[in-house]
N, C-alpha and C positions, 0 to 999 in steps of 0.2 A: 571133171572132164577129163578124160585122157587125151595126150598129143599124139599125134598122127605121124610126126615126122620120125623117121627110122633113127636109133639112136647108131654112132659110129663105132665102129670096131674098137677103137681106140679107147672111147669113153666105158665100153663095156670092159673091156681088160682091166683099166684102173678100178672099176667098180667091184671087180672080182677080186683084184690085188689089195684092195682098200680093206674088204671084208676079212680077207685070209689073214693081213696083218694084225687088224684091229683084234678079232676074235682070236686068232691066236697066243698074240700078247697078253692080252685080259686072262685067256686061260692057262698061260704061263705063269702069270703074277699068282692066279688062285691057286695053283697047283705048289708053287713055292710056298705062299702064305700058308694054306690051310693043309694041302698035302693029300686032299682026295679027289679032286677033279683033274681030269687031264682029258680034256676034250680033243685039242688038236697036238698030239703027241710028236709030230715030224719036226715042229719048231724047235724043240730040244737040240736038235741038230745043228741049229743056227745060232745058239748061244754058246759062247766058251764056257768052259769050267770056270767057275768063281767069280763071273759077272752075269749070271742070270738074270737077275732081275734089272739090272741096267738094260741088258739086251731087249727083255720084254716090254720095258719103257720105252727104247728106241723104236721099237716095231711098232707100238700103238701109236707114236707120235709120228712116224713115217707113214703109217696107214692112214693116219689122218691126212698128211699132206698130199699123199697120192690122191686121196676122195677128193679132196678141194682141187687138185689140180685138174681132176677128171671132169668135176662139174663144171669148172671153167671152159675146160674144152668143148664140153657139150653145149654148154650156152653160148659161146662165141660162135658155132657151127649153125645155130639156128637164126642168128641175126643178120 
């Protein structure tokens, strides 16, 4: 059953940001390790030279944190 309450704009933005960070970080890690997949190429501009793997791991962790915060905001708004 779906919810009929509208989603707040902040929750929608955090959801998109969570997706971009997690998928971009995972894509960057796969590109660094395997060398053949490069799904979201623009995230390479966020990683400093020599610290790519660390940067992609931080992107994934930050994306998960933003997603959790957005989920908390959307739940708080329903109450």
